[in-house]
N, C-alpha and C positions, 0 to 999 in steps of 0.2 A: 896772483892775486891779490885785487882792488882790495883789500881791508891791511894785508901786511904792508902795501906799499903807503898807504897811509900811517901806521905806524911806524915803518922805517924812517919818515919824513918828522915824525912827531918824537923820537928817538934822539934824529940828529940834530933838531929846532931844540931841543932841551938839556943836551947834553946827556942822556941817561944811556944806562947800559939794558936797562929791560923796561915792561908797562906791565901792570896787574889788574887782572878783573877779576873783583869777590864779588860785585853785587849781583842778582840774576838776571837783570835785563844786558848788559853788558858781557857777562859770562856765555848769554846766549847768542848774543852779537858774532861772537868769536866761535862759537864751539856748536852753535845749534843745538846745543843741548840745556836740559833741565837742572838747576843747581837748589834748587828751592824743597826742603822739607818743613822748616817753620814757617810760616807764612807773614808772622810777627817781625821776623828776624832782620835788618839791615842787608847782611848780607848773607850768600848761599854758602854751604855744605865743602864748595870748592872754589879753587881761584884759577884763573888760566892766566899765563903769561907769554911774552914773545921780548925775546932778545935781539932780534935783529936778525936770526940764524932760523929759530925753530919757535915752536908752540909747547908750551910744557902744561902741566896742571899737575896742583898740590892738594889732596885732600886727607881726610884722619882713614884710618885704617878701616872706620866701618863702612864706608860709603865708597872704598875705592873699587871693589869687584861691581856692585853695580856701576858705577861712574863709568869704568872701560866698558862696560858691554851693553850701555845703554844709552847713553848721554854726551857721547862724543861723536856723531854725525860727520861733521865737517872738518875734523882732524885727522891725518893720516893714522894708519893702524899702528905705525912707528912712535906716533908722538909721546914720549915720556910721562908715566904716570909717577909721581912722587907722591908718600905718604909717610903720615906721624901718629903716633899713637893716639887715640881721642882721648885718652885723659891726661895727656901730657901737657896738652896749649891748646890756645886758640888757632881758629884760622889765620887772623893776623899775627900772634905771635910766632907763629912757624913760617909764616913767610921773612918776617924778619929774622927770623935764623938760618933760613935757607938761602937765602936770595944775596948774591955779591953784589958788589959796585952799586952804583947810583941807581936807584931805581923810584916808580911813580906808581899808587897804586889809587881804586877808586874807593878803596875805604881808609881808614886813619889804621896805620902800620907805623910803628917806631921806628925812625929813621929815613923812610919813605917820604917824597914829595906826594902833592895831592893832584889826580888828572881829575879832570872832568871830561867823561868818556862822549855827551851829549855831541858835540862838533864829530868827535870822530866815526860815529855811526851814519853820518851822512854826507853824500845821499845813499839811496839805496841802491845793492849792487843787481845784478840781474838774477841772482840765487834768492836775494831778498823779495824781490819783483815776482817772482813763480810761487813764492810761500806765501806773497799777501794775496794774490789772487785767489788760490785753494784756500785760505785763511777764510777770506772776506765772503765767498758763495757761502763757507760753510756755516761761517757766524749767520748771515740773511738766513739761509734755511731752517736755522734753530730757532731764532727768532718768528719769524712769519710764520711756520708751524705751529709754536705756541699760540700766538694771535689769532688765530681760523678756529683755536678751540674755545676761545672766550666767552663768556656770559655774564651779565652786568652784575649777579650775586659772588661774581668770583671776589676775593679779596686780594689785597696788594701780596701779602707775605705769598698765599697762595700761587700766584703767577709768578712770582719771585724762583718761587723753586721750581715752577716748572722752567723756566730760562734754566737756569741751572742744571738740571737733568739734562735737557734737550741740547747743552752746548756740553757736559760733560760727554753726552755720548757720543759725540765729536771730537773728543781727545780736545778739548777747548778748555780753557780755564777761563774764569768770567772776576776777575776783579771789581768791576762795576755791575751793579744790577738794578737799575731804578726802574718801580712801578708806579704809576699816578695814574689815580683813582682821579673821575671827573672833578671831587670838590679839591683832592690835593693839589693837583696839576695848577688849579688855577693860582694855590695860593703860595706853592712853592716852587722856585725852579731845579733844587735837587730833590727828590719826591721818592725818599726811603722807604721802603715798602711797610707797611703798617697793616694794621686790621680791616684799614677800609674797604668797604665795597665796590668795584668799578664802577657801575653806577652809568651814566649815561654816557660816558665814553673814556679811554684809557689812552696814556702815552706810556709805553714799554723802550726802554734807551740799556741798552748795554756796553760795555767795553770790553773785549772777548782777547784772550792772548793764548799764541802757540809757539812755539819755535822763538819764543822772545818778542814777536812782534805783534801788535795791537792794533785790532777793528772796532771802531764805533760805530754804531747805528742805532734810530731811531724809529717808532712804526707808531701810528695813530690807528687806535680802533674803533669806531662810532657805533653806538645802540640807537639810540634818540640823542641826536648832539645837539648842543645849544646850536641857536642860528650864528653865533659871531665865531666859530669853530670853523669853518671853510675860510672866511676873510682871512684869519690870523694866520693857520694852516701857510694859505697862498704867501702871504707875506713872509714870515721863516725861509721857504722857499727860495722866495725872488730874493732873500738876502744871502742866503747861501751860497746860490748862484752868482751872484756879485762878488762875495768874496772867494768862489773860484776861479772864478774871469779873472779879478785881478792877482790872484796866485799865481796864475800862469802868467800873463804878461811879463809880470814882475821876474820872471825866470830866463825871458827873453834878452838875452843880455851878452855880456861878455866871459869869456871863457880861461877861469885862473888856472895855474899851475898849483899843482902837478897833475892833477886829472881833467883831460880834457872833454870828457863825454859831462862833466857838472856844471850848468849854469846856474850863476845867482846874480843879482844888481839888486834887489826891492830888500825892503826889509820886512820884517813883522809888523812894524808901526804903517808902512803904508798900508797893508793890507786892512787894517784896524783902521784906518783911514777913510777905504774906501766903503768898510760896513756901516760907520758912522753916517757916512753920505746917506745910504742905503736905507737905513731907516729912518731917515729925516724925511729922504724924498718920499717914502713908502706912509707918511703920516705920523708915524712912532719914534721921534725925535726923544732921545736918552733911552730908547728901551734898551738900549747895549750897557748901561748902567746898574742894570741890574742881575746880568749872568755873563761868564765869561763868553768869549762867543768860539773859543778854541785854538786850532794851530796844527803845527806839522805834531805826524803822527810817526811811531817806526819802533823803535825799542823801550817804545813808553809809550802810558796811552795818550799822551801830547810829550814832544820833544822838547815844544816849549807853547805856552801859550798867551798868546797877541795880546797887547797891550795899546795904549797910547804909545809912542815914540820908543817902542821897542826895537833893539836894534841886531835882534838875531837874523841872517841872512835868508833870504827863503830862494831854495835851491828845487835844483830838479835832475833828476826824475828820484822823486819824494811822494810819498802819503801825507794827505793832508787832512782833518777832520774839522769841520766850521761846525758849527752848532748853534746858531740863533734862537732865539725865544722870542715868543709875545706872547705875554700872559695868557697862558693856557696852553698855547701850540709850541712844536718844535719839529724842526727838519736838520737832519743829521745823516751823514754817510761817509766813509772813508774811499775818498779819492786818489787815485794816482796822478801826478801831476807831471808831466815830460813838457819839453819846449812844444811839440808839435799837438799833442793834447790831451785830452780829459777825461781818465777809465774810471768808473765808478767799480767799486771794489765790491762794496756789500750790497750784492745786486744777486740779484734769482732771474728774474726776468718773469714771474708769478705774482708780482705784486700791482694793482692799481696802480698806473704813474698820473703824473700831468707835464706838462711843458711850462717849464718856469724861466723867464726872461730875465737876464741880467738887469738892474738897473742902469748903469753908465757903461755897458759895453755891451758887445753884440752874441754875447754867449747864451743859449738856449741849450738848458738841459732834463732830460726827463727824471724828475724828482716822485718821490714814493708819494702818493695823496692817502686818503684817508679810506681805513678798508670798513665799509660800511657791514654788520652785522643784524640782522632783524629776523628773527626766529631761526630758522635755519637756513635764511640766504644770507650769503653775502652779495653785495652791491659796490 
């Protein structure tokens, strides 16, 4: 299994006996399951470890039966699940007491080293990619279904509630739900929902999660849009397409060991430079300073967010969610980038699109357009 090979290499390189993951996104990466009860807690209710031979799970007596029955799809049936009394210790304390030898964890555990799981989660495995395709389609379907029911008098809060319901009905959690009315979308790049009515148009942005994977997308709905919206939206789609084109170009290079199907050559900072140039070429120099531009997606909303001179490697096959904004407009989807292809994951085929051309590359992509709603008619 590809993930275990990465962990084998990490254990050997760092002289460790075992490695443990208690944060929900990395727990999901290695088990396919959900360990979240309290969404405000840094750690889940279970930890999964690997010692070079097998994976094992540690949880308390409250969660053991449910965890075994429902939350371990990627572990073999005979993978050990160990328990500790819920009243006796914390998860970190139980790990410290029960794990022998040199170990690392993604949470603070007395006597353990600390591991950053982000590089281990890249690139995406074949199973991850298939789950991502399902998540992307379902996320876009949920968002677009809500968009088609919108009216100018709806409030941001009402629309956010509808988005959460539509996603939840598809077994998708929503860590980020943003709804920007015409007025607030022009004022703020992160339009956290308020009681404002949508008015002339609206931006709907979500980051959705299932099986630990995260998909982000934005859709624009217009009732009586301002004259400048079309131009700014087009600019955002072209900057996004340039970012995607630069990302793919930078993955076409050497083959580092020990993963022969992994491509990495450029950095996040290189993509960011392409984004900066695209804004300037299109007449919006400096617009990138007003909002982050996105980055690699996967088992976090963003595994990393690109900045100038950011040295995170651009890898493939990997998901990316670039999200350029131009005051009052935004373009965002989650795409799967391989050495040979770009696949938009958050798409349904039932939304109006436009062909967007990259600024300094030859790539052209169909990007979501603006859905016009006039009375009971879509345009």
